[in-house]
N, C-alpha and C positions, 0 to 999 in steps of 0.2 A: 532432756531426753527427746521431747516434744520439737524441742528445736532443731534437733539434731537429725533429727527422723524427718522433716520438711523441708529445711533450709540446704543441709548436708548430702541425705541421701536423696531427696526430691520425691518423697512418698508422703502417700497419702496416713493419715493416723487412723490405722483401725483396731481393733480389739474384739472378741467373741464376750457376750454376755454372760450370766451366770446359769442362764437357762439354755446357753450355747445358739444362740441367733451373733451372726457376725455383723458387724456396725462399722461400714465404712466411710469417713468425713469427706461429703461432697464437695467440699470447699476450692475453687479452682482461679488460676490466675485469668482475669478477661483485660482482654484489650480494649485500648479505648476506643470510640466509635466515634468519628466527625459528624456529627448529625444534628441540623437546624430545625428545628421546629419552632414556629411561632405561636404561643399557644393563643395568644388573642387573635391571631390574623382571623380574616374572614376565607380561612384557605378553604376551599371544598372537600367534602368527606372523603372524595376516590381521590385527590393528592395525596391526603394523608397515608390513607391506606399503601397508595404506590412507592411513598417514601418509606414508611415501616417493612414496605417486602423489599424495598433495594437493600435497606439496611440489615434487614432479615438472609439476605444471598449474600451481601458482602460478609457476615459473619459467617455465614458457613463456608464460603472459599477460605476465607482466612484457616479455620480449624482445618479444612481439609488437605492444606499446602502446609501446614504446619509440621514439621517432623521432631519435635523436640519433646516427643512424649518419652519420658521414663523409661527405660526399659524393663525396671527393677517393681514397678507397680501392675498393681493387677486389673488398676483400670488403665489399660492404653488408650484407650480410642477419646479421652477425654484430657485438653489442655493441662499444662502440670500445674501440681498444688498450690495455692497461696499459703506461703507459710506464716504468715501473720495469724491469718483468720485460720488454719488450721492449729496454730497453737493454741490461741485465747479460746477458741470453742473446744477444744478439748476436756479442760475439767468439768466444768457442766452438761457437757453432754455425757460424758462417762458416768457423774452423779445421775443423770436422770433414766442413764440405762441402769443403773442400777434399782432406780425408784420404780422404774416398770416392770423391774423383775421380780421388786419385793410386793406390788401391785398383782402380778400375776398369780406367785404364790399363793397371797392372801385369798384374792379371787378361788381361786382352786380349792385350797382348804375350805373355804367356807359353803361352795357347791357341794362339798364330800359333807360336811357335816349341817345341811339345810339350811344354812343362815343366808338369809337374804343380804345381798351387798351391792353398793355403789360408788363409783369411785368418780373424780375428778381429778387428773393430774396425783398427786400423791395426799389427798384428803379419802379418807375413807369414809362411807354410810352406812345405815344398817335402821331397821327397828330399835325404838326405845328399849325393848326387853332382849335384844340380843346383844347389847354394847359389851356388856364383857365377855362374852362369848367372842365377839371380833377383836375384843382387844387381846387378851389370850390367840386367838388365831392370828393376830398380826405380829405378835410377839414370838410365837414359834416360826412363824415365815422367815422374820427377820433374824433370828438367831441361826436358821439351818440356813440361809444365804451368806451371811455373813463369820460362820463358822470355818468356811472354805477360804476366808482370806483373800477375797476377790481384789485387792488393792496390790499385794503380794505379787497376785497370780499375773496380773494385768503388768504391773513392772518387770516381772521375769520374761513374761512373752515377748515384749517390746524388747527388752536387751538381746534376746534369743533370734528375733528379728533382722535386726537393724542395726547389732552392734558387732554383727561379726568379724 
Protein backbone atom coordinates (compact mmCIF):
# COMPACT_ATOMS: atom_id res chain seq x y z
CA UNK A 1 0.00 0.00 0.00
CA UNK A 2 2.80 2.43 0.91
CA UNK A 3 4.60 1.64 -2.36
CA UNK A 4 1.40 2.28 -4.34
CA UNK A 5 0.74 5.58 -2.58
CA UNK A 6 4.20 7.01 -3.21
CA UNK A 7 5.29 5.43 -6.47
CA UNK A 8 2.04 5.09 -8.41
CA UNK A 9 -0.02 7.93 -6.97
CA UNK A 10 2.93 10.28 -6.32
CA UNK A 11 1.64 11.27 -2.87
CA UNK A 12 3.22 11.49 0.55
CA UNK A 13 2.06 8.97 3.13
CA UNK A 14 -0.09 10.65 5.75
CA UNK A 15 -2.41 9.61 8.55
CA UNK A 16 -4.21 10.95 11.58
CA UNK A 17 -3.16 9.75 15.03
CA UNK A 18 -5.73 8.42 17.52
CA UNK A 19 -5.62 11.84 19.22
CA UNK A 20 -6.43 13.63 15.96
CA UNK A 21 -2.99 14.95 14.99
CA UNK A 22 -2.45 14.86 11.22
CA UNK A 23 0.94 13.45 10.20
CA UNK A 24 2.53 13.92 6.76
CA UNK A 25 5.92 12.37 6.04
CA UNK A 26 8.25 15.07 4.66
CA UNK A 27 10.65 12.92 2.63
CA UNK A 28 11.11 14.37 -0.86
CA UNK A 29 13.32 13.75 -3.88
CA UNK A 30 16.39 15.94 -3.85
CA UNK A 31 18.25 16.82 -6.99
CA UNK A 32 21.95 16.18 -7.12
CA UNK A 33 24.13 19.24 -6.73
CA UNK A 34 27.52 19.59 -8.33
CA UNK A 35 29.38 21.21 -5.53
CA UNK A 36 33.10 21.02 -4.77
CA UNK A 37 34.51 21.94 -1.41
CA UNK A 38 38.03 21.17 -0.40
CA UNK A 39 37.76 20.09 3.18
CA UNK A 40 41.51 20.38 3.73
CA UNK A 41 42.19 23.55 1.76
CA UNK A 42 43.23 26.96 2.99
CA UNK A 43 40.11 28.51 1.46
CA UNK A 44 39.12 31.66 3.33
CA UNK A 45 35.83 31.57 5.21
CA UNK A 46 34.31 34.20 2.90
CA UNK A 47 34.84 31.94 -0.13
CA UNK A 48 33.14 29.03 1.65
CA UNK A 49 30.16 31.22 2.54
CA UNK A 50 29.96 32.51 -1.04
CA UNK A 51 30.08 28.96 -2.44
CA UNK A 52 27.35 27.80 -0.06
CA UNK A 53 25.22 30.82 -0.95
CA UNK A 54 25.59 30.09 -4.69
CA UNK A 55 24.58 26.47 -4.10
CA UNK A 56 21.53 27.53 -2.06
CA UNK A 57 20.45 29.94 -4.81
CA UNK A 58 20.89 27.22 -7.45
CA UNK A 59 18.69 24.85 -5.41
CA UNK A 60 16.09 27.57 -4.95
CA UNK A 61 15.99 28.24 -8.72
CA UNK A 62 15.63 24.52 -9.44
CA UNK A 63 12.70 24.20 -7.04
CA UNK A 64 10.98 27.33 -8.37
CA UNK A 65 11.33 26.20 -11.98
CA UNK A 66 10.15 22.64 -11.34
CA UNK A 67 6.58 22.08 -12.42
CA UNK A 68 6.43 18.37 -11.65
CA UNK A 69 4.61 18.70 -8.33
CA UNK A 70 1.79 16.26 -7.81
CA UNK A 71 -1.62 17.88 -7.96
CA UNK A 72 -2.97 15.00 -5.87
CA UNK A 73 -0.69 15.90 -2.99
CA UNK A 74 -1.60 18.44 -0.35
CA UNK A 75 1.98 19.75 -0.15
CA UNK A 76 2.13 21.20 -3.65
CA UNK A 77 4.99 23.58 -2.85
CA UNK A 78 7.45 20.76 -2.18
CA UNK A 79 9.37 18.55 -4.60
CA UNK A 80 7.81 15.14 -5.35
CA UNK A 81 7.99 12.55 -2.56
CA UNK A 82 10.88 10.12 -2.38
CA UNK A 83 9.11 6.73 -2.71
CA UNK A 84 11.88 4.70 -1.07
CA UNK A 85 12.19 6.94 1.98
CA UNK A 86 8.41 7.29 2.24
CA UNK A 87 7.93 3.51 2.18
CA UNK A 88 10.83 2.67 4.53
CA UNK A 89 9.98 5.36 7.08
CA UNK A 90 6.26 4.68 7.29
CA UNK A 91 6.23 1.66 9.68
CA UNK A 92 8.48 3.17 12.37
CA UNK A 93 6.89 6.62 12.05
CA UNK A 94 3.39 5.18 12.40
CA UNK A 95 4.41 3.18 15.50
CA UNK A 96 6.13 6.25 16.99
CA UNK A 97 2.94 8.24 16.45
CA UNK A 98 0.98 5.59 18.37
CA UNK A 99 3.61 5.57 21.13
CA UNK A 100 3.38 9.34 21.45
CA UNK A 101 -0.42 9.16 21.72
CA UNK A 102 -0.11 6.52 24.44
CA UNK A 103 2.36 8.76 26.29
CA UNK A 104 0.05 11.76 25.99
CA UNK A 105 -2.99 9.83 27.23
CA UNK A 106 -0.96 8.42 30.13
CA UNK A 107 0.37 11.88 31.04
CA UNK A 108 -3.13 13.38 30.99
CA UNK A 109 -4.54 10.59 33.16
CA UNK A 110 -1.61 10.96 35.59
CA UNK A 111 -2.25 14.70 35.80
CA UNK A 112 -5.92 14.08 36.52
CA UNK A 113 -5.06 11.60 39.30
CA UNK A 114 -2.21 13.67 40.77
CA UNK A 115 0.52 11.19 39.81
CA UNK A 116 3.96 12.65 39.09
CA UNK A 117 4.90 11.71 35.52
CA UNK A 118 8.07 11.96 33.46
CA UNK A 119 8.81 10.43 30.08
CA UNK A 120 11.46 10.14 27.41
CA UNK A 121 10.29 8.50 24.20
CA UNK A 122 8.38 5.43 25.41
CA UNK A 123 9.84 5.15 28.93
CA UNK A 124 7.59 6.36 31.74
CA UNK A 125 8.76 7.31 35.24
CA UNK A 126 7.20 8.29 38.51
CA UNK A 127 8.03 8.24 42.23
CA UNK A 128 8.46 4.78 43.74
CA UNK A 129 5.24 5.14 45.73
CA UNK A 130 3.26 5.80 42.52
CA UNK A 131 4.59 2.95 40.34
CA UNK A 132 1.48 0.77 40.74
CA UNK A 133 -0.80 3.70 39.92
CA UNK A 134 1.30 4.57 36.85
CA UNK A 135 1.15 0.94 35.67
CA UNK A 136 -2.63 0.97 36.01
CA UNK A 137 -3.00 4.31 34.21
CA UNK A 138 -0.61 3.24 31.44
CA UNK A 139 -2.52 -0.01 30.87
CA UNK A 140 -5.85 1.85 30.81
CA UNK A 141 -4.47 4.36 28.31
CA UNK A 142 -3.20 1.58 26.05
CA UNK A 143 -6.53 -0.25 26.25
CA UNK A 144 -8.41 2.95 25.42
CA UNK A 145 -6.15 3.71 22.47
CA UNK A 146 -6.01 0.24 20.95
CA UNK A 147 -9.70 -0.47 21.50
CA UNK A 148 -10.31 1.77 18.47
CA UNK A 149 -8.13 -0.54 16.30
CA UNK A 150 -5.73 2.13 14.96
CA UNK A 151 -4.05 -0.25 12.49
CA UNK A 152 -7.35 -1.21 10.88
CA UNK A 153 -8.54 2.39 10.84
CA UNK A 154 -5.26 3.57 9.27
CA UNK A 155 -5.36 0.86 6.58
CA UNK A 156 -8.98 1.66 5.71
CA UNK A 157 -8.22 5.39 5.60
CA UNK A 158 -5.26 4.92 3.26
CA UNK A 159 -7.30 2.67 0.98
CA UNK A 160 -10.16 5.17 0.80
CA UNK A 161 -7.79 8.04 -0.04
CA UNK A 162 -5.50 6.30 -2.49
CA UNK A 163 -7.23 3.27 -4.01
CA UNK A 164 -10.17 5.03 -5.60
